[in-house]
C-alpha positions in Angstrom: -21.3 22.8 -7.8 -20.5 20.1 -10.3 -17.4 18.0 -10.0 -16.2 15.9 -12.9 -13.8 13.0 -12.8 -12.2 11.4 -15.8 -13.4 7.9 -16.4 -9.8 6.8 -16.7 -9.0 8.1 -13.2 -12.1 6.5 -11.8 -11.2 3.1 -13.4 -7.6 3.4 -12.2 -8.8 3.9 -8.6 -11.0 0.8 -8.9 -8.1 -1.3 -10.2 -5.9 -0.1 -7.4 -8.6 -0.9 -4.8 -9.1 -4.4 -6.4 -5.4 -5.1 -6.2 -5.1 -3.7 -2.7 -7.9 -5.9 -1.4 -6.6 -8.9 -3.4 -9.9 -9.2 -5.3 -7.8 -9.5 -8.4 -4.2 -10.5 -9.0 -1.6 -8.2 -10.7 -1.4 -10.5 -13.7 -5.1 -10.3 -14.3 -5.0 -6.5 -14.0 -2.2 -6.3 -16.6 -4.1 -8.5 -19.0 -7.3 -6.4 -18.7 -5.3 -3.2 -19.2 -3.6 -4.6 -22.3 -6.9 -5.9 -23.6 -8.3 -2.4 -23.3 -5.3 -0.9 -25.0 -5.5 -3.2 -28.0 -9.3 -2.9 -28.1 -8.9 0.8 -28.5 -7.1 0.2 -31.8 -9.9 -1.8 -33.4 -13.2 -0.9 -35.1 -15.0 -1.8 -31.9 -13.5 1.3 -30.1 -16.2 3.6 -31.5 -19.0 1.3 -30.4 -17.5 0.9 -26.9 -16.9 4.7 -26.6 -20.5 5.4 -27.6 -21.9 2.8 -25.1 -19.8 4.3 -22.3 -20.9 7.8 -23.3 -24.6 6.8 -23.4 -24.2 5.1 -20.0 -22.5 8.1 -18.3 -25.3 10.4 -19.7 -28.0 8.1 -18.4 -26.6 7.6 -14.9 -27.5 11.1 -13.6 -31.1 10.6 -14.8 -31.6 7.4 -12.8 -34.0 7.9 -10.0 -35.5 11.1 -11.2 
């Protein structure tokens, strides 16, 4: 059985955990979220998307 999790949900969980354990402040989390939001509107978005896609496809192959 294969379970898929949206990368957005996974990253949201990581941010919540970082905030909960006070590893990062709320202000820094907001700044990073805004940076990602504005980055998505630039020409770099395609490159970032391709890098993340390549990484997620490579992860299951690690250790085989």
